[in-house]
N, C-alpha and C positions, 0 to 999 in steps of 0.2 A: 238128602237124596234129591238130586235134580238130574234126571237122565232123559236124554233125547235119543231114543233108539230108532234109527232109520231102517233097520233090519235089511236082510239080504235082498229084499225085493226092490228097495228104493235107492240103492247105491251101486255104482259101477266101480268103486275103488276100495270098498271096505275090506276086501280080501288081499289087498296088496300092502306089503309092508313099505313104510316110507322112512327115509333117512331124515336126519334133523337139519335140513338146510333147504334154502331156496335162492333162486335168482330169476333171470328173465331173458327171453329171446323170442323172435318171430319176425317175418317180413312186415314192413310197414305197408299200410294202404293209403298212400298219400293222395291228397286231392288238391287241386289248384283251381282257384277262382279267377277267371279272366273277365275283364269288362269288354263288352262288344265294341268294336270300333265302328264309329259312325259311318254309314254307307254314303257313297258318292251320290250327288243329285243326278236326276235324269238329264241326258244331253238334249239341248234344244238347238234348232238350226239357226245359222249365222246372223248374229247381231251383237252389238257392244254389250247389250244387257245379258246375253248368253255367256259372253266371256266374263263379265262381272260376276255372274252367278257361279260360274265354274271356279273362278278364283276364290270366291267366298266359301264354296263347297270344299275346295281343297284345304283351306284354312281350318274349316271345321273338322275335316278328316285328320289333319295333322294334330289338332288339339285333342281329338278323340284318341288317337294313338298314344299321345303323351299321357292322357288320363288313364288309359288302359294299362300302359307300362307301369305307372306309379301304383295303380291298384294291384298289379301282379307282384310287384316288388314287395308291397306292404303285406300281401297275402302270404308270401314266402317267409316273412319275418314274424308273423303273428299267427296263432291258431285261428282256424275259421270257427266262429262261435255261432251255433244255431240253437233252437229249442232242444233241451235235453230231457224234459220231464213231461208227463201227462198231468192233467188236472188233479189226479190223486197223488202226485209226487213220485211216480215211478219213472224209471229211465225208459225212453221210448225208442232208442236206437239211433236218434239223430243227435249224435254226441259232438262235442268239440273234437275235431279230427287233428291228428298230428300232421303238421306240415314239415317240410324238409329241414327247416331251421328251428321250428318250435320245440323239438326234443331238447336241443341245447339250452333253450330258454327255460324249460320246465326243470331240467336237471340243475341249472344254476340256481333256481329258486329253492329246490328241495335239499340239495346236498350239504349246504352249510349246517343243517340240523340233523344230518345223519352221521352217527359216530361208530367207531370201531370199539368193541368191548373185548378186553383180554381178561380171562377168568383164571385164577390160580387156585388149585385144590390139592388134595392128597389122594393117591391111589392106594388101594389095599394090596397086600402081598402075603407071601408065606410067613408064618410065625408072627403075624402082626406087623411085619415090616413092609413099608410101601415107599413111594417116592412122590415128588412134587409133579403135578401135571398142569398143563396149560391148554386152554381152548380159546378159540376166537369166534366172535359173533358180531352181530350188528345191532344197533339200537337207534331210537329216535328221540330227540329232545322235544318235549311237549310243553315246557314252560321255561320262561327266562331265568327262573331261580333254580333250574337244574334238574327237574323231574324227567326221567327217561323211561320209555317202555321198550321191552325186548321180549324174547321167548324165555320161558321158565327153564328150558333145558340148557340154555346158554350159561346160566349162572348157578345151576343146581350144584350143591356141594362146595361152593366157592368159599375160601377163606379170605380171598383178596380179589378185588375188582378194580381194573384200571380202564379209564375211558380216554379215547384219543379222537379229537375232533378232525373235521375235514381240513382245517388249517394247520394241523399238526400239534395243537395244544394238548397236553397230557394232564389228566386229573387222577390222582391217586386216593383222594378223600371221597370215596364213593360208598354209599350204603345201600344194601338191599332192603327196601322198605317192606316188601311183601310180594306174594304171588297169588294168582287166581286159582282157587282150589278146583275149579271146573274147567279150566282152560290152560293152554300152554303160553301163559303171559306172566311176566314179572315186571315189577316196578322198582326203579332205582332212583337215587337222589345224589347229585353232585353237590357237595356242601360248599358254602362260601362263595357262591356265584349269584349274579343278579341281572346279567345282560347277555345271556346266550341266545343265539338264533333259534327259532322254533319251527316245527312243521305245522301245516294246517290240516286239521282233522276233517275229512270228508264225511259222506253219508253212504255207508255200504248198502243201505236199504234200497238205493236207487240204481244199483248196477245191473247190467244185463249181459247175457252171452254175446260175444262179438265186439264188446266195447274195448277200444284201445287202451293200453296201460303201459307203464314203465315200472321196472323194478330196480332198486338201488341197494347195494350191499357190499360187504367186505369179502369179496369172492376169494375162496381158498385161504382165507385168513391172511392174505397178503396183498391183494389188489383193492385197496380201499376205495369205497364208493364207485364200484363198477356200475355202469348204467346199461340196461338192456331193454328191449321193446318187445311187445307181443299183444295178445288179446285175452279177454276172459273167455275161457273155454267151457266153463260150466259153473253152476252154483249149487249150494246145498249138498256138497259131497261129504262122504264119511271115509276116514282113513284110520289105520292103525300105524302110528308113527313111533319109531324107535331108533336107537343109535345103530352104527354099522355092525355091531356084534349081535344085534337083535335084543339087547337089554333095554330096560327103562321104557317099555312100550306103553303108549298112551292112546286111548281111543278118542279121536277128535271128530266132531260133527259140524255140519253146516259150513264147511270149508269152501272157499273160492278156488276153483280150478283154473290154472293158466297153462299156456304152452311154453313155459319157462324152461330154460337150460339151467339146472340148479347146481350150485357148487357149495362145498363146505365153507362156512363162515357167513353165509347169507341170512342165517336165521335171525329174526328180529328186525330185518330191514323193511322199508316201506314199499308197498305196492301203490302206485299213484295213478290217478286219472289224468286226462289231458289238461285239466285246470291246475294241476300240481297239487291236488288234495289227496291225502292218504286215505285209501279205502280198505287196505288190508295189511296184515303183518305177515311177511313171508316166513314159512314155517317148515315145509317138508316137500320131498319129492319122491316119486315112485322109483323103486329099484328094478322094476320089471318092464318099464317102458320109458321111452324118451318123450319129452314135451308134456309131462304130467307133473306140474308143481302145484302146491297148495298154500293158501294164505287164510289167516283168521280174519273175519270181517271186523273192521274197526269199530263198528257200532257195539260189538260185544264187550269192549273195554271201557266205554265212556263213563258208565255209572261208577264203577270201582275207582277210576281215575279221579272223577269228581269228588268222591268220598274222601280219597287220600288227600287231595289238595285242599279241600275246604274244611274237613273235620279231622284231618290227621289220623284217620282210622282205616285199617286194612280190612275191609269187609266187602263181601261179595253178595249182592242181593239175589235172593232166589224165591221161587214160587212154591216149591214143595210138591212136585208131581213127577211121575215117570210117564213117558208118552211115546207113541209111535208117530213118526212123520207120515202124514197121509199122502199117498200117491194113488193114481188110479187103481193099481194092483191091491194096495192095502184097503182102499175103499170097497173094492169088490169082495175081497176075502172077508171083511168084517161087516159087510152090508151097511156102509156108512152113507149118510145123505149128501156128502160133499166130496170132492176130489183133491182138496188140499186143506191143510190145517194141521191139527195135532189131536190124536186120539188118546185120551187119558186111559192108559192101559199098561199093566206090568206083566211080562211073561214069566217072572220069577215069583212064585208063591212065598218064598222065604222073606221077601220084603214086606209082606203083610198088606199088599194092595198097592195101587198106583198113587194114592194120595197119602202124604206124610201125616200121621196122626198129630193133631194140634199144630200143624204147620200153617203157613199163610193161606194156601188153597183150601185146606180143611176148614179153617175159621171162616172163609168166605162162602163156604157151601158147595165147593166144587167136588164132584163125585167121580168114582170109577165109571168108565164108559162114556163120559161126557166128550163131546167134540168141540175143541176150542178153535175158533175161526179168526179172532182178532185180539191183539193186545193194543189197547187204546183204539186208535182208528186205523191201525196198520194190519193188513191181512197176514196171518201166519202162513208161512210157506212161500208166498210170493216175494216177501221182502226179507225173510229170515226165519229161523226156527224160534221157538219159545225162548230157549236159552239165550240166543243172540239178542232178541227184542227186549227181554227182561234185563239183559246186561247193560242197557242204556240208562237204567234207573239206579238211584241210590237206595240203600237200606233205609226203611222208614217211609218211602214214598208210596202213595196209593195209586194203583192203576186199574183201569176198567178192562175187564176180560169178557168178551162175548163168546157164548158157547151155545151149543145145540144139545138139548136133552129131551128125549121122547118126541122128537120132531118139532119141538118149539124152541125159538131163540130166546136166550136169557142173558142179561148183562149183570155181572157181579163186580163189586169193588174188592180188590185184594191189596192189603198193606204188606209190602215186601219185608222180609226179615233177613238177617245175616245167615249165610250158610255156615253150618257147623260140621266140621269134619267128624 
């Protein structure tokens, strides 16, 4: 059991069904830096010295104009980079901004490692007779030797998976390594390769609302590596995602919301920041409103990916609790001492409490009604939910958990274990 229940008080999207795809759109907010042109010197009355000064000033002015023009051209060719994080490591809003030509530069950096995924399976039918079905999605190459991440629903039920690169190379020897039991993420392996281009994994803990982003994906299953632009519209969202028929519904938490225009085939594609680093996996869109797209934070997949690559084991680390994401409303309802974090609590008595018996949290002494405020030195809620923050670690790693119990702060060490379905 690893359940992060944001409940109806803390989400604005949990009641909307979402289809299994994503992409991106939104007007850019371009900025242009210009270098001030040197001002002309003050005029002085009639002498050869004044003429000499005027000529000298004119030369300075011309030089200033040239320098300013060069600076302007350079600013249009490169992103404007300024401080992006606070001393605590959080995004401050002063991001690398998209310039008119930097989008093309970012896209050219990322798209070689973005692939189209064609999945083939069987459909059920009357009297046990069905047919062959095909679906298309998107994936990202995360290692030169062929590891690829995508959405789980892209490859569910597949008997054959084909991967097509941005350059048109086709790979048929593709294996489904495993899937995250707590999230819509799957891990694939292209066999027999060692020199593939790779994406750069960013840090989704540092994102903030209003941050400019790009999304890349196999739009409609036909337009490979379509690039669109937008912003992060919200964080910590909860949605119920399912296919167009309303089947295969999955409850997803801690999602990144974007103002994306989503199309079929974008599932599993990257959401990238202005540095070209992947901060999310495009996953779903709302069926009841435009401009509501959702992505899984990239931090949530890092621990399992590391475990697969280093130890060749498909295991998801978990802490073993159910919790409510703390919002001001939740804090007021349950009389909690903080307005963000996680409240160790289960609304279902059938589960036998919020702490899994003999699980990692239980062994560390975490109890029902504890308020967890930090995982390591990262604040829960500000940078992600417990599930996402724990997702950065491998099975067997020990993490520090800061909690509040009876008004007192306490730090415990929790050794993470593998989630068992």
